[in-house]
C-alpha positions in Angstrom: 45.7 75.3 -32.9 46.8 78.4 -31.1 50.4 78.8 -29.8 49.2 79.2 -26.2 47.1 76.0 -26.3 49.9 74.0 -27.9 52.4 75.2 -25.3 49.9 74.2 -22.5 49.6 70.7 -23.9 53.3 70.3 -24.2 53.7 71.5 -20.6 51.1 68.9 -19.4 52.9 66.1 -21.3 56.2 67.2 -19.9 54.8 67.2 -16.3 53.3 63.7 -17.0 56.7 62.4 -18.2 58.5 63.9 -15.1 55.8 62.4 -12.8 56.3 59.0 -14.4 60.1 59.2 -14.1 59.8 60.2 -10.4 57.4 57.4 -9.7 59.7 54.9 -11.5 62.6 56.2 -9.6 60.7 55.9 -6.3 59.7 52.4 -7.2 63.4 51.5 -7.9 64.5 53.1 -4.7 61.8 51.2 -2.8 62.7 47.9 -4.4 66.4 48.5 -3.7 65.7 49.5 -0.1 63.4 46.5 0.3 66.1 44.2 -1.0 68.7 45.8 1.2 66.5 45.5 4.3 65.8 41.8 3.4 69.5 41.2 2.9 70.2 42.8 6.3 67.5 40.7 7.9 68.9 37.5 6.3 72.4 38.4 7.3 71.2 39.1 10.9 69.3 35.8 11.0 72.4 34.0 9.8 74.6 35.5 12.5 71.9 34.8 15.0 71.6 31.1 14.1 75.4 30.7 14.4 75.3 32.0 18.0 72.3 29.9 19.2 72.4 26.3 20.3 72.2 24.0 17.2 68.5 23.7 16.4 66.6 20.7 15.1 69.4 18.2 15.1 68.3 16.1 18.0 67.5 12.4 17.2 63.9 11.4 16.9 62.5 14.9 17.2 60.7 16.4 14.2 59.8 20.0 15.3 56.3 21.6 15.6 56.3 22.8 12.0 55.9 19.3 10.9 52.9 18.8 13.2 50.9 21.6 11.6 49.8 20.0 8.4 47.9 17.2 10.1 47.0 19.0 13.3 46.3 22.7 12.3 43.9 23.4 15.1 46.2 22.1 17.8 49.2 23.8 16.3 47.3 27.2 16.1 46.2 27.0 19.7 49.7 26.1 20.9 51.2 28.9 18.9 49.1 31.4 20.9 50.4 30.1 24.3 53.2 31.5 26.5 54.7 28.0 26.4 55.5 28.5 22.7 57.1 31.9 23.3 59.0 31.0 26.4 62.2 31.0 24.5 62.7 32.7 21.1 65.4 34.0 18.8 66.2 37.7 19.5 64.8 39.3 16.4 62.1 41.8 15.5 58.7 40.6 16.6 60.1 38.5 19.4 61.9 41.2 21.4 59.7 43.4 23.7 62.5 45.3 25.4 63.3 48.9 24.4 66.8 48.6 22.8 66.8 52.4 22.2 70.3 53.4 23.3 69.1 53.5 26.9 71.5 53.2 29.8 70.5 51.3 32.9 72.4 51.7 36.2 72.4 48.6 38.4 74.3 48.6 41.6 76.9 51.0 40.3 77.3 49.1 37.0 76.2 50.6 33.7 74.4 48.6 31.0 73.6 50.1 27.6 71.1 48.5 25.2 70.9 49.3 21.6 70.0 48.0 18.1 72.0 48.1 14.9 71.5 46.4 11.5 68.4 44.5 12.8 70.4 43.0 15.6 70.1 43.6 19.4 73.1 44.5 21.5 74.2 45.3 25.1 77.3 47.1 26.3 78.0 45.5 29.6 80.7 44.4 32.1 82.3 41.4 30.5 80.0 38.5 31.5 82.8 35.9 31.0 84.9 37.6 33.7 81.9 37.9 35.9 81.2 34.2 35.5 84.8 33.3 36.3 84.7 35.3 39.5 81.5 33.7 40.6 82.7 30.2 39.8 85.8 30.7 41.8 83.8 32.2 44.6 86.1 35.1 44.4 85.2 38.6 45.6 85.9 41.0 42.8 85.5 44.7 42.3 82.9 44.6 39.6 83.4 48.2 38.6 86.9 47.3 37.5 85.7 44.7 34.9 86.0 46.1 31.4 82.9 46.7 29.3 82.3 44.7 26.1 79.6 44.7 23.4 77.7 41.5 23.3 75.0 40.5 20.8 71.7 39.5 22.4 70.7 36.2 20.7 67.8 34.8 22.7 64.9 35.8 24.8 63.1 34.2 27.8 59.5 35.1 28.6 56.8 37.0 26.8 54.0 37.4 29.4 55.0 39.5 32.4 58.6 40.2 31.7 61.3 39.3 29.3 65.0 38.4 30.0 67.8 38.2 27.5 70.8 36.0 26.7 74.1 37.1 25.1 76.7 35.1 23.2 80.2 34.4 24.5 83.0 34.7 21.9 85.3 32.8 24.2 83.0 29.8 24.6 81.0 28.8 21.6 77.3 28.1 22.2 77.5 29.2 25.8 74.7 31.7 26.6 74.9 34.1 29.6 72.3 36.3 31.0 72.1 40.0 30.4 71.4 40.8 34.1 68.4 43.0 33.2 64.7 42.4 33.0 62.2 44.2 30.8 58.7 44.7 32.4 56.4 44.3 29.5 53.3 46.1 30.9 55.4 48.9 32.6 57.7 49.3 29.5 60.8 49.6 31.6 64.1 48.0 32.5 65.0 46.8 36.0 68.0 44.9 37.3 67.5 41.1 37.1 68.0 40.8 40.9 65.0 43.2 41.5 62.6 40.7 39.9 63.3 38.1 42.5 62.6 37.9 46.2 66.0 39.2 47.1 66.8 42.0 49.6 69.8 44.3 50.0 71.7 41.7 52.0 71.7 39.4 48.9 72.6 41.7 46.1 75.3 39.9 44.4 75.2 39.9 40.6 73.1 37.0 39.3 75.4 35.1 36.9 73.3 32.5 35.0 74.2 30.2 32.1 71.3 29.0 30.0 73.0 25.8 28.8 73.3 24.3 32.3 70.0 25.0 33.9 67.4 27.0 32.1 67.7 24.8 29.0 65.9 22.0 30.9 62.5 23.7 31.0 62.7 26.4 28.4 63.4 24.2 25.4 62.4 21.0 23.8 64.6 18.0 23.2 67.5 19.6 25.0 71.1 18.5 25.3 73.8 20.5 27.1 76.3 18.5 25.0 79.3 18.4 27.4 82.4 17.3 25.6 84.8 15.6 28.1 87.8 16.0 25.8 87.5 19.8 25.4 85.4 20.6 28.5 83.2 22.7 26.2 79.5 22.6 25.6 78.2 21.6 22.2 74.6 22.5 23.1 71.7 21.5 20.8 67.9 21.6 21.2 65.2 20.2 19.0 63.3 23.5 19.4 63.4 26.6 21.5 60.4 27.0 23.8 58.0 24.4 25.0 56.7 22.8 21.8 54.5 19.8 20.8 57.2 17.2 21.5 57.8 18.4 25.0 54.4 17.0 25.9 53.8 14.4 23.2 57.3 12.9 22.9 59.6 12.8 19.9 57.5 12.8 16.7 59.8 11.5 13.9 58.6 7.9 14.2 54.9 9.1 14.4 55.3 11.2 11.3 57.0 8.4 9.3 54.3 6.0 10.4 51.5 8.3 9.2 53.0 8.8 5.7 51.0 5.6 5.0 47.3 6.6 4.4 46.1 3.3 5.9 47.9 4.1 9.2 46.4 7.6 9.2 42.8 6.3 8.8 43.4 3.6 11.3 44.5 6.1 13.9 41.7 8.5 13.1 39.1 5.7 13.4 40.7 4.5 16.7 41.3 1.0 15.3 45.0 1.1 16.1 46.6 3.0 19.0 49.7 4.8 17.8 52.5 3.8 20.2 54.9 6.2 18.6 53.3 9.3 20.1 51.9 10.1 23.6 48.6 11.9 24.4 48.9 13.0 28.0 45.1 13.0 28.3 45.1 9.3 27.8 47.7 8.5 30.4 46.8 7.6 34.0 46.7 10.6 36.4 50.3 10.0 37.6 52.1 9.7 34.3 49.9 12.5 32.8 50.9 14.9 35.6 54.6 13.9 35.3 54.5 15.4 31.8 53.9 18.8 33.4 56.0 17.9 36.4 59.1 17.6 34.3 59.3 21.4 34.6 56.8 22.4 37.2 58.6 20.8 40.2 61.7 20.8 42.4 64.1 18.0 41.5 67.6 17.0 40.8 68.9 14.3 38.4 69.6 10.9 40.0 73.3 10.3 40.5 73.3 7.4 38.0 72.0 9.5 35.1 73.4 13.0 36.0 76.5 12.7 33.7 74.4 11.0 31.0 72.1 14.0 31.0 75.1 16.4 30.7 76.5 14.5 27.7 73.3 13.3 26.0 70.5 15.5 27.2 67.0 14.9 28.5 66.3 11.4 29.6 62.6 11.8 30.6 60.1 11.3 27.8 56.3 11.8 28.1 54.7 8.6 29.4 57.7 7.8 31.6 57.8 8.1 35.4 59.8 11.0 36.6 61.2 8.8 39.4 63.1 6.8 36.8 65.6 9.6 36.2 64.9 12.3 38.9 64.9 12.6 42.6 62.0 14.8 43.5 62.6 17.1 46.5 59.9 17.7 49.1 59.9 19.7 52.3 60.1 17.0 55.0 56.8 16.3 56.8 55.9 14.2 59.8 56.5 10.5 59.0 59.1 11.2 56.2 62.3 9.3 56.4 65.4 10.8 58.2 67.1 11.4 54.8 64.5 14.0 54.0 65.1 15.8 57.3 68.9 15.6 56.7 68.4 17.4 53.4 66.7 20.3 55.2 69.4 20.5 57.8 72.2 20.6 55.2 70.5 23.1 52.8 68.2 25.4 54.8 68.6 28.3 52.4 67.5 26.0 49.4 64.3 25.1 51.2 63.7 28.6 52.6 63.6 30.0 49.1 61.1 27.5 47.8 58.8 26.4 50.7 56.9 27.8 53.6 57.8 26.1 56.8 54.6 24.1 56.8 55.8 22.4 53.6 53.6 24.2 51.2 55.2 25.8 48.1 56.3 29.4 48.3 58.1 29.9 45.0 56.0 29.7 41.8 56.6 27.3 39.0 56.6 24.3 41.3 52.9 23.4 41.0 53.4 19.7 40.5 55.5 19.5 43.7 52.5 21.1 45.6 49.8 19.0 43.9 51.7 15.8 44.5 51.4 16.3 48.3 47.6 16.8 48.0 45.1 14.1 48.9 43.2 14.7 45.6 46.3 13.4 43.8 47.7 10.9 46.3 44.4 9.2 47.1 42.4 10.3 44.1 42.8 10.6 40.3 43.4 14.4 40.1 45.9 15.4 37.4 47.0 18.7 36.0 44.6 18.1 33.1 41.7 17.9 35.6 41.7 21.7 35.5 44.0 22.8 32.7 43.9 22.4 28.9 46.8 23.1 26.6 44.6 23.5 23.5 41.2 24.8 24.6 41.9 27.5 27.1 43.0 31.1 27.3 46.9 31.4 27.3 47.1 33.4 30.6 46.2 30.5 32.9 45.2 27.7 30.5 42.2 26.8 32.7 39.5 24.9 31.0 36.7 27.3 30.0 34.1 24.6 30.5 34.8 24.5 34.2 32.9 27.4 35.6 33.6 28.6 39.2 33.5 25.4 41.5 33.2 22.9 38.7 37.0 22.2 38.8 36.2 20.6 42.2 32.7 19.4 41.9 33.6 17.3 38.9 34.8 14.9 41.6 33.2 16.2 44.7 29.6 15.5 43.7 28.0 15.5 47.2 25.2 18.1 47.8 27.3 19.7 50.6 29.7 21.0 47.9 27.0 21.8 45.3 23.5 23.0 45.9 24.0 23.1 49.7 27.4 24.6 49.7 26.4 27.5 52.0 26.0 24.9 54.8 29.6 23.9 54.3 31.2 27.3 53.7 28.9 29.5 56.0 29.0 32.1 53.1 26.5 33.1 50.5 26.4 30.5 47.7 27.6 32.9 45.0 30.1 34.8 47.1 33.8 34.6 47.0 33.7 32.8 50.3 31.9 29.9 48.6 34.6 29.6 45.9 36.3 26.3 46.7 39.7 27.5 45.5 39.7 30.7 47.6 39.7 28.5 50.7 41.6 25.4 49.6 44.0 26.9 47.1 44.6 30.5 48.4 47.1 32.8 46.8 50.1 32.0 49.0 52.7 31.3 46.3 54.9 34.1 45.0 55.9 34.4 41.3 56.5 37.2 38.8 55.4 40.1 41.1 52.2 38.3 42.0 50.7 36.0 44.6 49.3 33.0 42.8 47.3 30.0 44.0 49.0 27.3 45.9 48.5 23.9 44.2 48.9 22.0 47.5 45.2 21.5 48.2 44.3 21.6 51.8 41.9 23.0 54.3 42.5 26.5 55.9 45.0 26.0 58.7 45.4 28.5 61.5 48.1 26.3 62.9 50.2 27.0 59.8 49.8 30.7 60.5 50.6 30.6 64.2 53.5 28.1 64.1 55.0 28.8 60.6 53.7 32.2 59.6 51.9 31.0 56.5 49.0 33.4 55.6 45.7 31.6 55.8 42.7 31.8 53.5 40.3 33.3 56.0 42.6 36.3 56.9 43.7 36.9 53.3 40.1 37.7 52.4 39.1 39.3 55.7 42.2 41.4 55.9 40.8 43.6 58.6 40.3 40.6 61.0 42.6 39.0 63.5 43.8 35.5 63.9 41.7 35.4 67.1 38.6 36.3 65.1 39.4 33.5 62.6 40.0 31.0 65.4 36.6 31.8 67.0 34.8 31.2 63.7 36.8 28.0 62.9 36.1 26.6 66.3 32.4 27.5 66.1 31.8 26.3 62.6 34.1 23.3 62.2 35.1 22.4 65.7 38.7 23.3 65.4 40.7 23.3 68.6 41.9 26.6 70.0 45.5 27.5 69.5 47.7 29.5 71.8 47.7 33.1 70.4 49.7 36.1 71.4 47.9 39.3 72.5 48.6 40.8 69.1 47.3 37.8 67.2 44.1 37.9 69.2 43.3 41.5 68.6 45.2 43.0 65.6 44.5 42.4 61.9 46.5 39.4 60.7 47.1 41.1 57.4 48.7 44.1 59.2 50.9 41.8 61.3 52.2 40.1 58.2 52.7 43.4 56.4 54.4 45.3 59.2 56.2 42.6 61.2 56.5 39.7 58.7 59.3 38.6 56.5 59.5 39.6 52.8 57.2 36.8 51.5 54.5 37.5 54.1 54.7 41.2 53.3 54.4 40.5 49.5 51.4 38.2 49.9 49.6 40.5 52.3 50.2 43.6 50.2 49.0 41.7 47.0 45.8 40.8 48.7 45.1 44.5 49.4 44.7 44.8 45.6 42.7 41.6 45.2 39.1 42.3 44.3 37.4 39.8 46.8 39.4 41.1 49.7 38.7 44.7 48.7 35.0 43.9 48.6 35.0 42.1 51.9 37.4 44.2 53.9 36.6 47.7 52.7 39.8 49.4 51.4 39.4 52.8 53.1 41.8 51.9 55.9 44.5 50.1 53.8 46.5 52.9 52.2 48.3 54.2 55.4 49.6 50.7 56.0 50.6 50.1 52.3 52.5 53.4 52.1 55.4 52.2 54.4 56.0 49.3 52.0 56.8 51.8 49.2 60.2 52.1 51.0 60.6 48.3 51.7 64.1 47.0 51.2 62.8 44.4 48.8 62.0 45.7 45.3 59.3 43.1 44.7 57.5 44.2 47.9 57.6 47.8 46.8 56.2 47.0 43.4 53.4 44.9 44.8 52.5 47.6 47.3 52.6 50.2 44.6 50.2 48.2 42.4 47.7 47.6 45.2 47.7 51.4 46.0 47.1 52.0 42.3 43.8 50.1 42.7 42.6 51.6 45.9 44.0 55.2 46.0 46.0 56.0 42.8 46.1 59.8 43.3 48.4 59.4 46.3 51.3 57.9 44.3 52.3 60.9 42.2 55.4 60.1 40.2 56.6 57.3 42.5 59.2 55.0 41.1 59.6 51.7 42.9 63.2 51.4 41.7 64.2 54.8 42.9 63.0 54.6 46.5 66.3 53.4 47.9 69.8 54.8 47.0 71.2 51.3 46.7 68.6 50.4 44.0 68.9 52.9 41.1 66.5 52.8 38.2 67.1 53.4 34.5 68.5 56.8 33.4 66.5 58.3 30.6 
């Protein structure tokens, strides 16, 4: 063999050896790096668990993980819902916010959000001192409060926006809000106050403690854990988020019972009803709806159980009546006892934030309160599960996919006038938006999460509510270009409604414009939202709308500005340029990039 050939072979062997050594070194580095990252994650998770309310220690609760083996389909469908992700540990995969060393300026206060060693942090004015000032109702110069670094340990929300909770080193297990909201679709931070129907006259910092209030609807098997001896909270929950046992009741006894194969087969064959667990679909319409109403309503604990709840936690269990432990609050109506009217007189702001003055719900999340005043519920058998499904529906609204268009209503209202002859009832084409039962009887007059959503107080369109109480009516929310006078003429002609006393403006000017240009914030928000609603765009022709939406881009309420901006995006996007709804007023500064 020639010297040249031998040298070439030796060179090739040497290169192969070097390549092997490099590959081995890279493998070792990769393994070490992987172990280091895993160690950091484990360390971060350990610290996180120490800061959270104690999980899984509540008597009789088992956790959703133990439901999965016997109910894999139901567990999988629940896992996809926003109920499941309502409250989560603040770790990778759960946090949507951009913790990228960004600084957000909110009413002159700086908040910085960042991430280090797989944990999420905020540098912020000391929330403990903010809370103390708020509790003592003491005016304080918030700019003088020192900044501290607080770990973000928990999230709320995963659909439209997400909020965050920080630990308190002074008060173990107490969680306080990071007063920022991350808009998931927009990928931006805003001050927490800007996400609510609050104007410049009500711009005080929102100081919220999760353990006292939010825990009641955003966790399962909750217990604030007030310790009278120390005055501290020893908070515990069976599970974060709204899990299986929130709707079916504590599952420990049910699981123990079904360790026996005979019991399992007996339940499967329907020979023996399992008393240890609750299926809301098998309850009467009242108790079934109360399962949802434990969160989707306006209530306070009854005096006799209030302290018991503070010490021992949730008293309501699925299958119970809410009235056993809670006092449900309604806007007083004609015929209600004097005590209801006294509540309104003593707390007008409380009612103003939650109801329209005709008694229908204004603030979202109170759907049971609205439905419980509807004849379909009071005199019929309607329940939440008449329209919604927790396991067989898309997560966004959880409406039963088997109920197409008007079938939610016609499953009970079987008369021809509401089915094949519906045009005789609606005076609209059968397949048009005007013959959609919900558009007339459940219009979008409730505000939540930068949207108008359907009221759940089912009733016929009322011009009286519009003229006396300012509630936008279904007719004029679709026919945005028409006046209340126009609507009254048609209601009188078609349904025999009596004429109401209207002002000159109400007779001749678009009701939508009057709500937008002369109404209060809720009226402006609802009217502006409908200018981006497809049925109203189709019926009213959007060509005239933009000049009247543009002034709302400078509205004093951030939510109104945002809704107007979004409607303009639909009908005339090129006019918006680089508009920023948080930068349109000097007093409302947006994030600094």
